[in-house]
Each structure stands twice: as C-alpha cells, then as structure tokens.
N, CA and C atoms as a LAMMPS dump frame, in Angstrom:
ITEM: TIMESTEP
0
ITEM: NUMBER OF ATOMS
261
ITEM: BOX BOUNDS ff ff ff
-5.0000000000000000e+02 5.0000000000000000e+02
-5.0000000000000000e+02 5.0000000000000000e+02
-5.0000000000000000e+02 5.0000000000000000e+02
ITEM: ATOMS id mol type element x y z
1 1 1 N -16.789 -8.013 2.656
2 1 2 C -15.909 -7.785 4.322
3 1 3 C -14.906 -6.226 3.468
4 2 1 N -14.84 -5.527 4.663
5 2 2 C -13.615 -4.316 4.193
6 2 3 C -13.009 -4.544 5.381
7 3 1 N -11.609 -4.48 4.665
8 3 2 C -10.429 -4.88 4.415
9 3 3 C -9.699 -3.671 6.059
10 4 1 N -9.28 -4.609 7.21
11 4 2 C -9.035 -3.054 8.518
12 4 3 C -7.738 -2.686 8.073
13 5 1 N -7.254 -1.547 8.532
14 5 2 C -5.874 -0.912 8.676
15 5 3 C -4.628 -2.025 8.369
16 6 1 N -4.946 -3.189 9.245
17 6 2 C -3.844 -4.236 10.086
18 6 3 C -3.996 -5.399 8.355
19 7 1 N -5.171 -5.214 8.341
20 7 2 C -4.956 -6.562 6.61
21 7 3 C -4.631 -5.281 5.641
22 8 1 N -4.833 -4.305 5.481
23 8 2 C -4.164 -3.254 4.532
24 8 3 C -2.742 -3.16 4.247
25 9 1 N -2.219 -2.757 5.746
26 9 2 C -0.549 -3.028 6.265
27 9 3 C 0.001 -4.234 5.942
28 10 1 N -0.477 -5.454 6.021
29 10 2 C 0.127 -6.805 5.899
30 10 3 C 0.071 -7.556 4.658
31 11 1 N -0.868 -7.149 3.514
32 11 2 C -1.045 -7.343 2.214
33 11 3 C 0.176 -6.318 1.668
34 12 1 N 0.548 -4.633 1.902
35 12 2 C 1.385 -3.58 1.589
36 12 3 C 2.602 -4.691 1.93
37 13 1 N 2.813 -5.422 3.281
38 13 2 C 3.95 -5.304 3.906
39 13 3 C 4.387 -6.999 2.808
40 14 1 N 3.987 -7.841 2.169
41 14 2 C 3.994 -8.816 1.742
42 14 3 C 4.174 -8.361 0.398
43 15 1 N 3.601 -7.282 0.072
44 15 2 C 3.256 -6.885 -1.724
45 15 3 C 4.885 -6.777 -1.872
46 16 1 N 5.528 -5.692 -0.937
47 16 2 C 6.509 -5.464 -0.542
48 16 3 C 7.63 -5.903 -0.939
49 17 1 N 7.596 -6.761 -0.035
50 17 2 C 8.246 -8.065 0.401
51 17 3 C 8.721 -9.074 -1.235
52 18 1 N 7.59 -8.911 -1.764
53 18 2 C 7.553 -10.005 -2.904
54 18 3 C 8.352 -8.99 -4.223
55 19 1 N 8.115 -8.08 -3.806
56 19 2 C 8.628 -6.497 -4.905
57 19 3 C 10.454 -6.466 -4.64
58 20 1 N 10.756 -6.504 -3.866
59 20 2 C 12.096 -6.544 -3.349
60 20 3 C 13.025 -6.952 -2.841
61 21 1 N 12.222 -9.02 -2.858
62 21 2 C 13.417 -9.844 -1.831
63 21 3 C 13.617 -9.125 -0.878
64 22 1 N 12.977 -8.96 0.329
65 22 2 C 13.03 -8.155 1.573
66 22 3 C 12.469 -8.759 2.523
67 23 1 N 12.594 -9.682 3.571
68 23 2 C 11.556 -10.23 4.369
69 23 3 C 10.698 -9.587 5.179
70 24 1 N 9.489 -9.885 5.289
71 24 2 C 8.549 -9.554 5.642
72 24 3 C 8.999 -8.73 7.13
73 25 1 N 9.856 -9.797 7.987
74 25 2 C 10.157 -9.05 8.797
75 25 3 C 10.934 -8.05 9.347
76 26 1 N 11.695 -7.741 8.175
77 26 2 C 12.723 -6.485 7.895
78 26 3 C 12.728 -5.586 7.583
79 27 1 N 10.609 -5.264 7.432
80 27 2 C 10.044 -3.726 6.281
81 27 3 C 9.408 -2.875 7.538
82 28 1 N 10.048 -1.559 7.517
83 28 2 C 9.637 -0.837 8.822
84 28 3 C 8.407 -0.251 8.208
85 29 1 N 7.419 -0.476 8.816
86 29 2 C 5.775 -0.164 8.154
87 29 3 C 6.109 1.139 8.361
88 30 1 N 6.798 2.425 9.09
89 30 2 C 7.026 3.393 9.423
90 30 3 C 7.906 4.37 8.815
91 31 1 N 8.86 3.464 8.23
92 31 2 C 9.712 3.962 7.101
93 31 3 C 9.728 4.458 5.427
94 32 1 N 9.748 5.454 4.976
95 32 2 C 9.339 5.907 3.816
96 32 3 C 9.343 4.942 2.955
97 33 1 N 8.336 4.362 1.684
98 33 2 C 8.453 3.875 1.02
99 33 3 C 9.91 3.919 0.206
100 34 1 N 10.644 4.518 0.22
101 34 2 C 11.568 5.062 -0.895
102 34 3 C 13.1 3.91 0.062
103 35 1 N 12.277 3.775 1.094
104 35 2 C 13.524 3.368 1.947
105 35 3 C 13.961 1.704 2
106 36 1 N 12.559 1.228 1.515
107 36 2 C 12.373 -0.155 1.078
108 36 3 C 12.77 -0.596 -0.225
109 37 1 N 13.676 0.492 -1.264
110 37 2 C 13.949 -0.048 -2.29
111 37 3 C 13.335 -0.432 -3.122
112 38 1 N 11.763 0.17 -3.632
113 38 2 C 10.744 -0.11 -4.942
114 38 3 C 11.756 1.087 -5.579
115 39 1 N 11.903 0.469 -6.796
116 39 2 C 12.388 1.408 -8.294
117 39 3 C 10.514 1.991 -8.255
118 40 1 N 10.29 2.934 -9.53
119 40 2 C 9.386 3.023 -10.292
120 40 3 C 8.352 2.161 -10.918
121 41 1 N 9.034 1.224 -11.069
122 41 2 C 8.129 -0.105 -11.81
123 41 3 C 7.5 -0.357 -10.689
124 42 1 N 8.29 -0.556 -9.247
125 42 2 C 7.847 -1.282 -8.326
126 42 3 C 6.367 -0.25 -8.302
127 43 1 N 7.166 0.604 -7.748
128 43 2 C 5.663 1.58 -7.131
129 43 3 C 4.556 1.558 -8.324
130 44 1 N 4.862 1.314 -9.244
131 44 2 C 3.344 1.212 -10.087
132 44 3 C 2.783 -0.044 -9.981
133 45 1 N 3.483 -1.429 -10.076
134 45 2 C 2.799 -2.052 -9.637
135 45 3 C 2.182 -2.429 -8.684
136 46 1 N 2.885 -1.837 -7.612
137 46 2 C 2.156 -2.065 -5.763
138 46 3 C 0.974 -0.703 -6.427
139 47 1 N 0.438 0.397 -6.767
140 47 2 C -0.418 1.192 -6.643
141 47 3 C -1.496 0.156 -7.726
142 48 1 N -1.186 -0.756 -8.853
143 48 2 C -1.699 -1.357 -9.473
144 48 3 C -2.7 -2.464 -8.431
145 49 1 N -1.843 -2.998 -8.174
146 49 2 C -1.822 -4.308 -7.308
147 49 3 C -3.188 -3.812 -6.342
148 50 1 N -2.502 -2.767 -5.242
149 50 2 C -3.255 -2.014 -4.145
150 50 3 C -4.758 -2.17 -5.104
151 51 1 N -5.143 -1.091 -6.164
152 51 2 C -6.486 -0.946 -7.019
153 51 3 C -6.814 -2.576 -7.301
154 52 1 N -6.718 -3.206 -7.558
155 52 2 C -7.483 -4.436 -7.939
156 52 3 C -7.823 -4.824 -6.507
157 53 1 N -6.405 -5.03 -5.301
158 53 2 C -7.463 -5.472 -4.351
159 53 3 C -8.312 -5.2 -3.94
160 54 1 N -8.403 -3.869 -3.832
161 54 2 C -9.212 -2.997 -2.557
162 54 3 C -10.413 -2.803 -3.558
163 55 1 N -10.292 -2.58 -5.074
164 55 2 C -11.002 -2.206 -5.929
165 55 3 C -11.569 -0.84 -5.477
166 56 1 N -10.396 0.002 -5.169
167 56 2 C -10.395 0.998 -5.348
168 56 3 C -9.232 1.965 -6.499
169 57 1 N -9.74 2.915 -6.706
170 57 2 C -8.662 3.828 -7.716
171 57 3 C -8.526 4.873 -7.051
172 58 1 N -6.935 4.971 -7.352
173 58 2 C -5.537 6.251 -7.059
174 58 3 C -6.161 7.008 -8.139
175 59 1 N -6.607 8.16 -7.307
176 59 2 C -6.464 9.541 -8.228
177 59 3 C -5.058 10.262 -8.759
178 60 1 N -4.451 10.004 -8.039
179 60 2 C -2.712 10.546 -7.934
180 60 3 C -1.888 9.455 -7.173
181 61 1 N -0.594 9.377 -7.275
182 61 2 C 0.179 8.058 -6.917
183 61 3 C -0.145 8.802 -5.782
184 62 1 N -0.152 7.251 -4.529
185 62 2 C -0.656 7.965 -2.741
186 62 3 C 0.728 7.395 -2.269
187 63 1 N 1.449 7.469 -3.155
188 63 2 C 2.994 6.61 -2.061
189 63 3 C 3.397 8.689 -1.685
190 64 1 N 3.193 9.148 -2.639
191 64 2 C 3.656 11.223 -2.758
192 64 3 C 2.655 11.586 -1.548
193 65 1 N 1.448 11.278 -1.271
194 65 2 C 0.636 11.655 -0.165
195 65 3 C 0.885 10.914 1.342
196 66 1 N 0.977 9.571 1.027
197 66 2 C 0.81 8.669 1.839
198 66 3 C 2.573 8.132 2.065
199 67 1 N 3.429 8.35 2.315
200 67 2 C 4.805 7.679 2.081
201 67 3 C 5.528 7.159 3.317
202 68 1 N 5.126 6.737 3.913
203 68 2 C 4.79 5.262 4.753
204 68 3 C 3.697 3.896 4.469
205 69 1 N 3.686 2.66 4.635
206 69 2 C 2.658 2.019 5.232
207 69 3 C 2.212 2.366 5.649
208 70 1 N 2.502 2.239 6.443
209 70 2 C 1.313 2.766 7.987
210 70 3 C 0.301 3.44 7.727
211 71 1 N 0.863 4.962 7.173
212 71 2 C 0.076 6.109 6.708
213 71 3 C -1.286 5.659 5.588
214 72 1 N 0.048 4.765 4.45
215 72 2 C -0.744 4.958 3.363
216 72 3 C -1.937 3.746 3.833
217 73 1 N -1.932 2.739 4.926
218 73 2 C -2.161 1.504 5.285
219 73 3 C -4.215 2.347 6.022
220 74 1 N -3.671 2.801 7.035
221 74 2 C -4.791 3.787 7.334
222 74 3 C -5.515 4.222 6.822
223 75 1 N -4.717 5.006 5.661
224 75 2 C -5.897 5.986 4.547
225 75 3 C -6.949 5.204 3.749
226 76 1 N -5.983 4.587 3.189
227 76 2 C -7.15 3.171 2.323
228 76 3 C -8.202 2.826 3.365
229 77 1 N -7.613 2.501 4.202
230 77 2 C -8.679 0.877 5.2
231 77 3 C -9.701 2.34 5.218
232 78 1 N -9.447 3.534 5.865
233 78 2 C -10.75 4.543 5.71
234 78 3 C -11.483 4.655 4.422
235 79 1 N -10.418 5.052 3.718
236 79 2 C -11.536 5.268 2.19
237 79 3 C -11.86 4.02 2.025
238 80 1 N -11.664 3.419 1.753
239 80 2 C -12.567 1.961 1.215
240 80 3 C -13.679 1.608 2.323
241 81 1 N -13.339 1.578 3.536
242 81 2 C -14.979 1.579 4.521
243 81 3 C -15.812 2.315 3.814
244 82 1 N -15.374 3.538 3.16
245 82 2 C -16.908 5.008 4.009
246 82 3 C -16.79 4.871 1.869
247 83 1 N -16.278 4.046 1.455
248 83 2 C -17.148 3.272 0.127
249 83 3 C -16.357 4.787 -0.494
250 84 1 N -15.33 5.41 -0.8
251 84 2 C -14.863 5.874 -1.882
252 84 3 C -13.98 5.683 -2.689
253 85 1 N -14.287 6.708 -4.181
254 85 2 C -12.644 5.628 -4.927
255 85 3 C -12.831 4.508 -5.369
256 86 1 N -14.243 4.22 -5.39
257 86 2 C -14.534 2.826 -6.45
258 86 3 C -14.163 2.778 -7.641
259 87 1 N -13.901 1.597 -8.141
260 87 2 C -12.91 1.53 -9.439
261 87 3 C -13.674 1.364 -10.883
C-alpha cells in the first residue's frame, strides 16, 4: 500500500511529537521544522525513520528542500507513489 500525503503527514507529526515531547495537536504542519525544536540528532533520526518506514532513500537532507511537514509529506507521498528512490 502506498501511503497518502495525509498518511505521511500524520506519521511525521507523531514522530516529531515523540522526538520533542510536543503534543501532536500542537504541531503546525505548515511551520518550518526548526520551530518544532528538533536538534541535529532528532533530524537525523527522523530522516532515518522515514527511510525505513517508506523504503525510500534520501539523496540529501530532505528538510533542507522541504522545510515544513506539509511540504515534505506531499513530496514523499509523490516520490513513493512514483516508485522513486528505493532504499
């Protein structure tokens, strides 16, 4: 099953919540990732967990090119649906 943009967005929100201790409802998917209090270790952890969950290998730091949860989720859902970037 290919995850939808909403599936990816929800997964990222829940993972950011777990990494930062912020309630999921308080996470703004349109705010830049840096506003969520992710340190460099958390960013690497998030990217690695996304790669594992989606079976997608990042070529660069995805948060540099897709600075919000909404933007990253839309990009990843599209990439996975098109079969790009297999792990």
